[in-house]
N, C-alpha and C positions, 0 to 999 in steps of 0.2 A: 247592578248586582254581581255581574261577572267579575268586576274589579274587586269588589268586596270579598268574594269567594277566593280570589287569588291572594288577597292579603291575609285571609284566615289561614290558608294552607302555609303561606310563608312564615307566618307568626308561630304557628303551633305544630308544624309537622317536620320532623327530621328523619322520617322513616328510611329514606334512601341512604342515610349514613350508617344505618345498622346492618351492615353486611360484613362477612368475614374478609371481603376484598378491601375493606377499610382497615388499615393496620392497627389503628387505635382500638377499634372494636374487636378485632381478631385477638389482640394481646389480652384484652380484658376477659374475653370468653375463655381463652386458654388458661389464664391465671385462676379464674373461678373454678373451672371444672377440674384442673390439676389439683387445686387445693382440696376440693371435695373428695377426689379420688384418693389422695394421699391420706386424708383423714379416715376414709373408709377402709383402705387396705392396711393402714398402720404398719406393722412389721411383716405383713404377708397374709394372703387368703389361706388360712390354715386348712379349711375344709377342702377347697379345690386342689390345693397343692398336695394334699394327702391322698386324694382319690384319682386325680387326672394326670396322665403322663404329660411331660413338659412339651412334647412336640405334637400332641394330639390336635387334629384339625376338625372343625365342626361347622355346621350351618345353623343359624338361628333366625327367627322371624319375630317382628314386633307386631302385635295384633291389637286392634281397637276393641275395647270391652264395652263401649257405648258410642252413641252418635255424637258428633261434634265437629270442630274445625281443627285440622292438623297444623301443628307448628313445631319448629325446632330442628328441621332437617339440616340446615346449614351448620348449626352448632353441633349437632350429632355427628355429622361428617367430619368436622374438624377434630372432635374429641376421639373419633375412631379412625383417623386417617391412615393408620397402618393396617387396617382390615379392608376386605373387599366389600363394598357397600352397594346394594342394588335398591334404590328407592322405588317404591310402587305408588307412592303418593307424594305430592309436592306441598310446600307451605301454602296455607290458605285453602286447601281442598276440603270439601265437605266429606266426612268419613262416617261410615256406618258400623255398627257393632258387628264384629267378626271380620272386618276388612284387614288384610295384611298391608301394613304400612311400609315396612322396610325389611329387606333380607340382608343378612351379613354372613360372611364366610371368613374363617381364619383360625388363629390359635385359640383353642378352647379356654385356656387359662385367662387370656386377655378378655375374651368375650364374657366369661363368668364374673371376673373380678370387677368389670366395668358395668355389670348389669344394673345395679341399683342407681348409680349416677346417671347412666343413660336414660333409664326409666323416669327418674325424678325430673330430668331435663325435659323430656318429651311430654310427660304428664302435666307438668306445671305450665309450660309454654302453650300447650294445646288447651288447657283449662282456661287460661287467660284469654286466648284467642276466641274461645267459644263464648265466654261471658261477654266479651266485647262485641262480638257479632250479634248476640242475642239483644244486647242493649241498643245497638243500631237498628235492629229490626223493630224493637219496641217503639222507637221514635219515628218509625217508618222512613228512615234514612233522610229526614228533612232537616236535620241539624247534625253538626259534627260532634263526635264523642272523643275526648282526649284522656290520656293518662295523667297521673301526678307523679311526684317523687316518692310516694309511699310504696316503695318496692323492696323486695327481699334480695333480688339479684340484679339491681340496677337496670342497666340498659338491655339486659337479656329479657327482663320483664317487659320493658317498653317495646322491644322488637316483637314480642308476642301480641301486644296491643295493636301494633301496626299491621301484623299479619291478619288479625281479626277485623281489620278495616278502620281502626281508630287512629287518632293522631297521637304523637309521642309527647307533646309539650317539650319544654327545654330539656336537653340531655344532661346538663350539668350547670353549676352555678355561674359559669363563665359564658353561658349560651344566651344570655339575655338578662335583663333587669326586672325583678319583681319586688316592688316595695311592699313588704308585708307588715302585719300589725306590730310585730316586735320592733321593726325598724322605726315605725311611726311612734311607738311608745318612747323610744330613746330620743326622738326628735320632738317630743311633746305634741304629737299629732299635728305638726305643721305640714299639711299636705302641699301647700304652695312651695314651701322651702324644699321639701323632699324632691318634688318634681324638677325644680330648678337645679338642684345639685346633680341630678342624673342626666340632665339635658345634654345631648350629644355624646353620651358615654356608651351608647349601644344602639344598634339597629332596632332592637326590640325592647320596649319599655312598658311595663305593666304596673298598676297599683291596685292593691287589695282594699276594698271598702266594705263596711258592715252595715251601712244604712243609707237612706236617701240623701241626707245632708252631705255625707262624705262623697257620695257618687256625684252629686252636682258640683261640689267644690273641685273635685278631681277633674271632671269634664271641662269646667271653665278654665282651670289652670292649664290643662293640656292644650286647649284651644289657643291660649296665648303663646305657648312655647312650641307649638307644632311646626315641623319643618319636613323637608323631603328626605332627610337623612334617616329619620326614625319612624317606626310604626308604633302606635300607642294603643294600649288596651286597659280596660277597667275590669277587675275581677269582683263580682258580687258574691261575697263570701258569707255562707250561712244565712242567706236572705231567703225568706219563704217565696214560693213561686208567685203568689198574688202580689207581693210587694215588689218583686223583681220586675214583673210585668208593668206595674204602675211607674216604677223608676224609668224604665226604657221609654214608656209613653211620654213621660215628662221631659226626658232628654231630647226626644224627637221634637216636641212642641217648642223647646227652647233652642233649637238648632244646634244641639250639642252631640248629636248621634252620628252623623254621616262619616266623619273622619276618625272615629274611635271604634275599636272593636270591643266586644263585651263577652265576658266569660262568667258562667255560673259555676260555683264550686261549693263544697262543704256539705256533708251529710246527704249526698245524692247516691241513690241505689236504684237497681232495676224497678223497685216498687214505686218510686216517685219521679223517675227520670222523664216520663212523658209530660208531666206537669211543667217541668222546667223547659222542655222543648217548645212549649207554647208561650214563652215569656217575651220572645223577641231577641234573646241573646244569640251570639254567633257560635258559641261552642260551650259544651258542658264537660267539665273535667271531673273524673270520678276516681277517687282513691280506691273505691270498691273493686275496680277491675284488677288491681294487683295485690291489695291486702286481704281481700275476702273471696277471691275466685277459688272455686273447688277444682282440684286436679281432675283431669280427664283420665278415665281408666284405660290403661294400656299394659299389656303383658309381653314378656319375652319368652318364647318357647323354642326349645331345641327341635330341629327337624329330624 
């Protein structure tokens, strides 16, 4: 089981890459937040520039308006790197309503013109981290929960899932192979041919299936081409929990389970995630974490 857990983490988790110390992620965060700030400021913050002197220095704090999991500190620090930042909470910390999360000092105009982008960043990332953490608690931490590519802000959203205790899944289309239904449609649903074509093309190879027959065909095909170079997974997409459980049981009976990882995905939310946790799959991926997560209430106040 320990070897299987190791394979699960290797296949579906890239959380360690999502740090501003990683140049590629650093550049991405910079570009996204700079774009959002440029859009918000437009030709200038008319209100602030009319009321506040150019050299005015102030202190502001970010305060939690509800309980949750804090996320986004690294990205916030990068965005506000020319200000003095004093974090009072770290990424992944449980926070309570009324908690002071960050204190910043510096130019008043900069602090005020960046307020909305800073808050949007912290609120969204903390909201995603919070719902991820709640989902993990719902399944009693007995199965891994992963993100999907259904994100608004790409790997920033996936970083928030990681902070909440979830797995990132692949970070981009070059990060592994997933043969999906549209690929199979083009290849006239020839599962054997599809797997043959991607053999040796990646360390991580996964195929999406929608029923028992496709799952069995995929597992049998994988067994024939399996090698030490690649890890293989089968995604049970939009398959009901009771059917997924039956498929996993049948795969085990036919000696098709041990060397393949299994993912459940599609229409999974906090309301039904526990049912999927009891099917025997290795990981549950939830688009809900990033496309439906409610932001966590956070405010910026001038001291």
